[in-house]
C-alpha positions in Angstrom: -20.2 22.0 -0.5 -20.0 25.5 1.1 -16.4 26.2 2.5 -18.0 28.0 5.5 -19.4 24.6 6.8 -16.5 22.4 5.8 -14.6 21.0 8.8 -11.2 22.3 7.7 -8.4 24.4 8.7 -5.1 25.3 6.9 -1.8 25.9 8.5 0.6 28.8 7.4 3.8 27.2 8.5 4.9 23.6 8.0 5.1 21.4 11.3 8.8 21.0 12.3 8.7 17.2 12.3 7.3 17.1 8.6 10.4 16.2 6.7 9.1 16.0 3.0 7.0 18.0 0.9 3.8 15.8 0.7 3.8 15.4 4.5 4.1 19.3 5.0 1.5 20.2 2.3 -1.0 17.5 3.6 -0.9 18.9 7.0 -0.9 22.6 6.0 -3.7 22.0 3.5 -5.8 20.3 6.2 -6.0 16.9 4.6 -4.6 14.9 7.5 -4.1 15.3 11.2 -1.7 13.3 13.3 -2.9 11.4 16.2 0.3 9.5 17.1 3.6 8.7 15.5 2.7 7.1 12.2 -1.3 7.3 12.8 -3.3 10.0 11.1 -6.9 11.1 10.9 -8.2 11.8 7.4 -10.1 15.2 7.5 -13.0 15.6 5.1 -10.9 16.9 2.1 -8.2 14.1 2.7 -11.0 11.4 2.9 -12.6 12.5 -0.4 -9.2 12.2 -2.2 -8.7 8.8 -0.6 -12.3 7.6 -1.5 -11.5 8.6 -5.3 -8.3 6.6 -5.2 -10.1 3.6 -3.6 -12.7 3.8 -6.3 -10.2 3.8 -9.2 -8.5 0.8 -7.7 -11.8 -0.9 -7.1 -13.2 -0.2 -10.7 -9.8 -1.8 -12.3 -9.9 -4.8 -9.8 -13.5 -5.5 -10.8 -12.7 -5.0 -14.5 -10.0 -7.6 -14.0 -12.4 -10.1 -12.8 -11.5 -10.0 -9.1 -14.1 -10.2 -6.4 -14.2 -7.8 -3.3 -14.5 -8.9 0.2 -13.5 -7.7 3.6 -11.5 -10.0 6.0 -11.0 -9.2 9.8 -7.9 -6.9 10.6 -7.6 -9.0 13.9 -5.9 -12.5 13.0 -5.3 -15.5 15.2 -1.7 -16.0 15.9 -2.2 -19.7 15.1 -2.5 -19.0 11.4 0.9 -17.0 11.5 2.6 -19.8 13.4 1.3 -22.5 10.9 2.8 -20.4 8.0 6.0 -19.9 9.8 5.9 -16.3 9.6 5.0 -15.4 13.3 8.6 -15.6 14.4 10.1 -14.3 10.9 8.0 -11.1 10.8 9.7 -9.5 13.7 8.7 -6.7 15.8 6.7 -4.8 12.9 3.9 -7.5 13.6 1.7 -5.9 16.3 0.7 -8.7 18.7 -1.9 -8.8 21.5 -3.9 -10.9 23.7 -7.6 -11.3 24.2 -9.2 -11.6 27.8 -9.0 -15.4 27.4 -5.2 -15.0 26.8 -5.4 -16.1 23.2 -2.7 -14.7 21.0 -3.7 -12.4 17.9 -2.0 -10.2 15.5 -3.1 -7.0 13.8 -2.9 -7.9 10.1 -0.1 -6.3 8.0 -1.3 -8.4 5.3 -3.7 -11.3 4.7 -1.9 -14.4 3.1 -2.8 -16.6 6.1 -6.3 -15.4 6.3 -7.2 -15.6 2.7 -5.6 -19.0 2.3 -7.6 -20.4 5.2 -10.6 -19.0 3.9 -10.3 -20.6 0.5 -9.3 -23.9 1.9 -12.5 -24.2 3.7 -14.6 -22.8 0.8 -13.0 -24.4 -2.4 -12.3 -28.1 -2.9 -12.8 -28.6 -6.8 -10.9 -27.5 -9.8 -14.4 -26.2 -11.0 -14.2 -23.2 -8.8 -10.8 -22.2 -9.9 -9.3 -19.8 -10.8 -10.6 -17.2 -8.6 -9.1 -13.7 -7.4 -10.3 -12.0 -4.2 -9.4 -8.5 -3.2 -10.1 -6.1 -0.2 -9.3 -2.6 0.7 -8.6 -2.4 4.3 -6.7 -0.8 7.1 -3.4 -2.6 7.8 -1.0 -2.3 10.8 2.7 -2.4 10.9 4.7 -1.4 14.1 7.5 0.8 12.1 10.6 1.3 14.1 10.8 4.9 12.7 7.4 6.1 11.2 8.4 9.0 8.7 7.3 10.9 5.8 3.7 11.2 6.7 1.5 8.8 4.9 4.7 7.1 3.2 5.8 5.2 6.3 3.0 4.9 8.8 1.8 2.4 11.4 -1.7 2.3 10.2 -2.4 2.7 6.5 -5.0 1.7 3.9 -4.1 -1.2 1.5 -5.7 -3.0 -1.4 -4.6 -6.7 -1.2 -5.7 -9.3 -3.8 -5.0 -12.9 -3.9 -5.2 -15.4 -6.8 -5.7 -19.2 -6.7 -5.0 -21.3 -9.7 -4.9 -25.0 -10.6 -1.4 -24.7 -12.2 1.5 -22.4 -12.9 0.3 -21.5 -16.3 -2.8 -20.2 -14.7 -0.8 -18.3 -12.2 1.0 -16.7 -14.9 -2.3 -15.5 -16.5 -3.5 -14.4 -13.2 -0.2 -12.5 -12.5 0.0 -10.5 -15.8 -3.7 -9.8 -15.6 -3.1 -8.0 -12.3 0.0 -6.5 -13.8 -1.8 -4.8 -16.4 -4.6 -3.7 -14.2 -2.1 -2.0 -11.9 -0.7 -0.1 -15.1 -4.3 1.2 -15.8 -4.7 2.1 -12.1 -1.6 4.1 -11.9 -2.1 5.7 -15.3 -5.6 6.8 -14.2 -4.3 8.2 -11.0 -1.9 10.4 -13.0 1.2 8.9 -11.6 4.7 8.9 -13.2 5.6 5.3 -12.5 7.9 2.4 -13.4 7.3 -1.2 -13.0 10.6 -2.9 -11.9 11.9 -6.3 -10.9 12.1 -6.7 -7.1 12.8 -9.0 -4.3 9.9 -10.9 -2.6 11.0 -10.0 1.0 9.0 -11.5 3.9 6.1 -12.2 1.6 8.2 -14.9 0.0 7.3 -17.0 -3.0 8.5 -19.2 -5.8 8.1 -17.0 -8.8 8.4 -13.5 -10.2 7.7 -10.2 -8.6 7.5 -6.6 -9.7 7.3 -3.3 -7.8 5.3 -0.4 -9.1 7.4 2.8 -8.4 6.3 6.3 -8.5 9.5 8.3 -9.5 10.3 10.9 -7.0 13.5 12.3 -5.4 12.5 11.6 -1.9 11.9 8.0 -2.7 13.4 5.4 -0.1 14.1 2.9 -3.1 16.7 3.1 -5.8 15.6 2.0 -9.3 18.3 0.8 -11.9 16.9 1.3 -15.4 18.4 0.7 -18.9 18.8 3.5 -21.2 18.0 1.3 -24.2 15.6 -1.6 -23.2 12.8 -2.1 -20.8 15.0 -3.6 -18.2 14.4 -1.9 -14.8 14.8 -3.3 -11.2 15.0 -2.3 -7.5 18.7 -1.8 -6.5 18.5 -4.7 -4.3 17.2 -7.1 -7.2 19.2 -5.4 -10.1 21.7 -7.9 -11.8 25.3 -7.1 -12.4 25.8 -9.3 -15.3 27.6 -12.5 -15.9 28.3 -14.8 -13.0 30.5 -17.2 -14.9 33.7 -18.6 -13.3 36.9 -17.6 -15.2 38.8 -20.0 -17.2 41.7 -21.8 -15.6 43.8 -21.1 -18.8 43.9 -17.5 -17.6 47.0 -18.3 -15.1 50.3 -17.7 -16.7 53.5 -19.3 -15.6 55.2 -16.1 -14.4 52.5 -14.8 -12.0 53.9 -13.1 -8.9 53.4 -15.1 -5.8 51.0 -13.9 -3.1 53.1 -11.5 -0.7 52.1 -10.7 2.9 53.1 -7.1 4.1 52.9 -4.9 7.2 49.9 -2.5 7.4 49.8 -1.1 10.9 46.3 0.2 11.8 45.3 0.2 8.3 41.8 -1.2 8.5 39.4 0.5 5.9 39.4 0.7 2.1 39.9 4.3 2.3 43.0 4.0 4.5 44.5 1.2 2.0 43.9 3.7 -1.0 45.6 6.5 0.7 48.5 4.6 2.1 49.4 2.6 -1.0 48.1 5.1 -3.5 45.9 2.5 -5.3 42.4 2.3 -6.6 39.5 0.7 -4.7 39.2 -1.5 -7.6 42.4 -3.1 -6.8 41.1 -4.3 -3.4 39.1 -7.3 -2.5 36.9 -6.5 0.5 35.9 -9.5 2.6 33.0 -9.3 5.1 31.9 -12.1 7.4 28.2 -12.9 7.9 26.1 -15.2 10.2 23.4 -16.6 8.2 20.9 -18.8 10.1 23.7 -19.7 12.6 26.2 -20.6 9.8 29.2 -18.6 9.0 30.1 -17.4 5.5 32.3 -14.8 4.0 31.6 -12.6 1.1 34.3 -11.2 -1.2 33.5 -8.2 -3.4 35.8 -5.6 -5.1 36.7 -2.6 -2.9 34.6 -0.2 -5.0 31.4 -2.3 -4.7 29.0 -2.8 -2.0 27.6 -6.2 -0.8 24.0 -6.8 -1.7 22.7 -8.7 1.5 19.5 -9.7 -0.1 21.4 -11.4 -2.9 23.6 -13.2 -0.5 20.5 -14.2 1.7 18.8 -15.6 -1.4 21.7 -17.5 -2.7 22.1 -19.2 0.8 18.3 -19.7 1.1 18.8 -18.2 4.6 15.9 -16.6 6.7 18.2 -14.2 8.7 21.7 -12.7 7.9 23.8 -10.5 10.0 27.4 -9.1 9.7 29.6 -10.7 12.4 30.6 -8.0 14.9 34.1 -7.6 16.0 33.6 -10.0 18.9 31.9 -12.6 17.0 34.6 -12.2 14.2 37.5 -12.9 16.7 35.7 -15.8 18.2 34.9 -17.3 14.8 38.5 -16.7 13.2 40.8 -15.1 15.5 41.1 -12.1 13.1 40.5 -8.5 13.9 38.0 -6.5 11.9 40.0 -4.7 9.1 42.2 -7.7 8.3 39.9 -10.6 7.3 40.6 -11.8 3.9 39.3 -14.4 1.6 42.2 -16.8 1.6 42.2 -20.1 3.8 39.2 -19.4 5.7 37.5 -22.3 7.7 34.2 -21.4 6.2 32.6 -21.0 2.8 33.5 -17.8 0.9 31.0 -16.3 -1.6 33.0 -14.7 -4.4 31.5 -11.9 -6.5 32.2 -12.5 -10.2 34.0 -9.2 -10.4 36.6 -10.6 -8.0 36.9 -13.9 -9.6 37.9 -12.1 -12.7 40.6 -10.0 -11.0 44.2 -10.8 -12.1 45.7 -9.2 -9.0 44.3 -7.8 -5.8 45.1 -6.7 -2.2 43.2 -8.2 0.6 43.4 -8.9 4.3 46.0 -11.5 5.5 43.7 -12.9 8.3 46.5 -11.6 10.6 46.6 -8.5 12.8 48.2 -5.6 10.9 48.9 -7.4 7.9 47.5 -7.7 4.2 48.5 -9.5 1.1 49.1 -8.6 -2.4 49.3 -10.3 -5.7 46.3 -12.2 -4.9 45.1 -13.9 -8.0 41.4 -15.3 -7.2 41.4 -18.0 -9.9 44.9 -19.4 -8.6 44.6 -18.6 -4.8 40.8 -19.0 -3.9 38.7 -22.0 -4.0 35.8 -20.6 -6.4 33.1 -23.0 -5.3 30.6 -20.1 -4.7 31.0 -17.6 -7.5 28.0 -15.3 -8.3 26.4 -11.8 -8.3 26.6 -10.7 -4.6 27.0 -6.9 -5.0 24.9 -3.8 -5.7 25.1 -2.7 -9.4 26.7 0.7 -9.9 25.4 3.6 -12.1 26.7 3.6 -15.6 27.6 -0.1 -15.8 26.3 -2.1 -18.7 22.8 -3.4 -18.8 22.5 -7.1 -18.1 19.8 -7.7 -20.8 21.0 -5.9 -23.7 24.4 -4.9 -25.2 23.7 -1.3 -26.1 22.3 0.1 -22.8 23.8 1.3 -19.5 22.0 1.5 -16.2 20.8 4.8 -14.8 19.6 5.4 -11.2 16.3 7.0 -10.3 14.6 7.2 -6.8 11.2 5.7 -6.4 8.2 5.3 -3.8 6.9 1.7 -3.9 3.1 2.1 -4.5 2.4 -1.4 -5.6 3.9 -4.8 -5.5 2.7 -8.2 -7.4 4.2 -11.5 -6.4 4.0 -15.1 -7.6 3.7 -16.9 -4.4 3.3 -20.4 -5.9 2.7 -22.9 -3.1 4.5 -21.2 -0.2 1.0 -20.6 1.7 -1.1 -23.2 0.1 1.1 -26.1 1.2 1.5 -24.9 4.7 -2.0 -24.2 5.2 -3.6 -27.1 3.3 -5.1 -25.2 0.4 -5.9 -28.1 -2.0 -8.4 -29.1 -4.6 -9.5 -32.2 -6.5 -8.4 -32.2 -10.2 -10.7 -33.8 -12.9 -9.2 -37.2 -12.0 -10.2 -36.8 -8.3 -6.5 -36.5 -7.3 -5.7 -34.0 -4.7 -3.7 -31.0 -5.7 -2.1 -27.8 -4.3 -3.4 -24.4 -5.2 -1.0 -22.1 -6.9 -1.2 -18.5 -5.4 -0.2 -15.0 -6.3 -0.8 -11.8 -4.3 -1.0 -8.2 -5.2 -0.8 -5.3 -3.0 -1.3 -1.3 -3.5 -0.6 1.3 -0.9 -3.8 3.4 -1.4 -3.0 5.8 1.4 0.5 6.0 0.2 -0.7 7.0 -3.4 -2.0 10.4 -1.9 1.7 11.4 -0.9 3.3 9.9 -3.9 0.9 12.0 -6.2 1.6 15.3 -4.1 5.4 14.5 -4.5 4.9 14.7 -8.3 2.4 17.4 -8.4 3.0 20.5 -6.3 4.6 24.0 -6.5 5.9 26.6 -3.9 2.2 27.4 -3.2 0.7 24.1 -2.5 -0.9 20.7 -4.0 -1.9 20.5 -7.6 -4.2 17.6 -7.7 -5.1 15.7 -11.0 -8.7 15.9 -11.7 -9.0 12.1 -11.0 -8.1 12.5 -7.4 -9.0 16.2 -6.4 -11.4 16.6 -3.5 -13.4 18.8 -5.7 -13.3 19.5 -9.4 -13.9 23.4 -9.1 -13.2 25.8 -6.6 -15.7 28.8 -6.7 -14.5 31.9 -5.0 -16.6 35.0 -4.7 -14.1 37.8 -3.9 -16.5 39.4 -1.4 -19.5 37.9 0.1 -20.6 41.4 1.0 -21.1 42.3 -2.6 -24.7 41.5 -3.6 -23.9 41.1 -7.3 -20.9 38.8 -6.5 -22.9 36.7 -4.0 -25.9 36.4 -6.2 -23.8 35.4 -9.3 -21.8 32.9 -7.3 -24.9 31.3 -5.9 -26.3 31.0 -9.5 -23.2 29.5 -10.7 -22.9 27.0 -7.8 -26.4 25.5 -8.4 -25.7 25.4 -12.1 -22.4 23.3 -11.5 -24.2 20.9 -9.2 -27.0 20.3 -11.6 -24.3 19.5 -14.2 -22.7 17.0 -12.0 -19.7 18.8 -11.2 -18.2 18.7 -7.6 -17.8 22.3 -6.4 -16.4 23.8 -3.3 -17.7 27.3 -2.8 -15.4 29.6 -0.8 -18.5 31.7 0.9 -16.3 32.7 4.0 -16.0 36.3 5.2 -12.3 36.4 4.5 -9.9 38.7 2.7 -9.3 37.7 -1.1 -5.5 37.0 -0.2 -6.5 34.4 2.3 -8.9 32.7 -0.1 -6.4 32.6 -2.8 -3.7 31.1 -0.5 -6.0 28.4 0.9 -7.1 27.7 -2.6 -3.4 27.2 -3.8 -2.9 25.0 -0.8 -5.9 22.7 -1.3 -4.9 22.5 -5.0 -8.3 22.0 -6.7 -7.6 21.9 -10.5 -10.1 24.5 -11.8 -10.8 28.0 -10.1 -13.6 30.1 -10.8 -13.4 33.9 -9.6 -16.5 36.0 -9.1 -15.2 39.4 -8.9 -15.7 42.9 -10.5 -17.0 41.6 -13.5 -20.2 40.2 -11.7 -22.5 43.0 -12.8 -21.8 41.9 -16.6 -22.1 38.3 -15.3 -18.5 37.7 -16.2 -16.3 35.2 -14.3 -12.6 34.5 -14.4 -11.6 30.8 -15.0 -8.0 29.8 -13.8 -6.3 26.4 -14.1 -4.3 25.6 -11.1 -1.4 23.8 -12.8 -0.6 26.3 -15.5 -2.2 29.4 -14.0 -4.0 30.0 -17.4 -6.7 32.5 -17.0 -9.8 33.3 -19.2 -12.8 35.5 -18.7 -16.3 34.2 -19.7 -20.0 34.9 -19.5 -21.6 32.8 -17.0 -23.7 31.3 -19.7 -20.7 29.9 -21.3 -18.8 28.9 -18.4 -20.5 25.7 -17.6 -20.0 24.4 -21.0 -16.2 25.5 -20.6 -16.0 23.8 -17.2 -17.3 20.6 -18.5 -14.6 20.7 -21.3 -11.8 21.4 -18.8 -13.0 18.5 -16.4 -12.8 16.0 -19.3 -9.5 17.3 -20.7 -7.0 18.2 -17.9 -5.1 15.8 -15.8 
């Protein structure tokens, strides 16, 4: 490709609304252009990178035995209502009506569509197992699109779905996809970690893992053990034992619960300052409304409630914190003075609270708290469990030696064991060898293909621009004659350009009539891994080869340059 004919412009300054490096560089380097919030055009260079990411994903999906198809983006609302997700998915589901007033949705995912398809196409165990996948545009009406391709309203996704006759088959399909994902992200040059995760709105009855690209701007927190392989998203990370303490812990001389006056002291911070105590000595109680039922959750004052764990424990679809008006109506208590004692609704007690020997908590009375609260004696410990976020530095729940360390991560892939969640609701059944009807066991597996571009840039850039790994770079070589007005340089550049093409090497030649500084700045921004400069050594047919990542330079005769470029293309990542 000759750069003079490339549909491409670079920007010297980052747009003011670009918050993160990957968004800034993709705009400045001319890979994408914004049409509306969260909606982007992929310019020719960006499309080349995207196609390479697609191809790696496609090759590994095919290698894993999955079969590619392409499903409609516009989906009948009836399917979503049948699965129960039409109302659950919320405002992120883009809904529309056709001219006949029939309801449709633009697909954010395709569990309903693929299940309906397989239901109509397969009715015998002889045609199972099967794994089907597509690479297709998805739509989600994000409340706040941000970070460029990391959180958009229109994005490219690879979604795959497996159908098996039993749970053992699902397990094989799941780990087959898991290992395929490991190969994909390794080939893409991403520093990633597979972590245990929550299934979210996709749902399911089995395990799930997220694949996270490690990056400081990641919206997810990963808790990983320093000794073993345990790693989990913060919303899923386990905090250890959830046992109920032994009643023998109570001694005869325990001090009784005492109510005391705390005027206008409503927060953990105020209690700590006023009483000169640690947050660890406080029991924090929060009231939730879960599917129209009222529950309270009690955690230690230095911990944060994990709403996902609470929701999963209750088996609830929706969970919200009761506001001050709702709390007053439910219990007659003002926010800041609620406590776990004698409440008229269930109290979920975190195991760290259950093991406290003395605590301070709200007294369920305005301007009052209680001290000397001993949970095993004073609370009804019917619901004891893990209801909090883990903290960095605490012991690993899986091994005795390690502690948990936190990292930030960008979710780039997710694998789920769905079980029968969708197959039961949508009637995906088959006849087993005895002719008995059975329900298919499903898994689903997603990769944010367009999101990969941003994740890679977050991990591969410097102050001057992008540094693409060779597997994703729009071109493998950037050929730059210093001056197109110099006949020797132009002649040598043309010769080298054709030699590279003949050797199957992707090359972008900067044949623009621009100053060298402009060419080099644009080259750094674009981030092609190998740069060949044709300059003052042109008369002796010498060129300079530079590696973008390491800024390593070497001068070679043009006859040796092709062999060296071939070596570099195969060796650098």
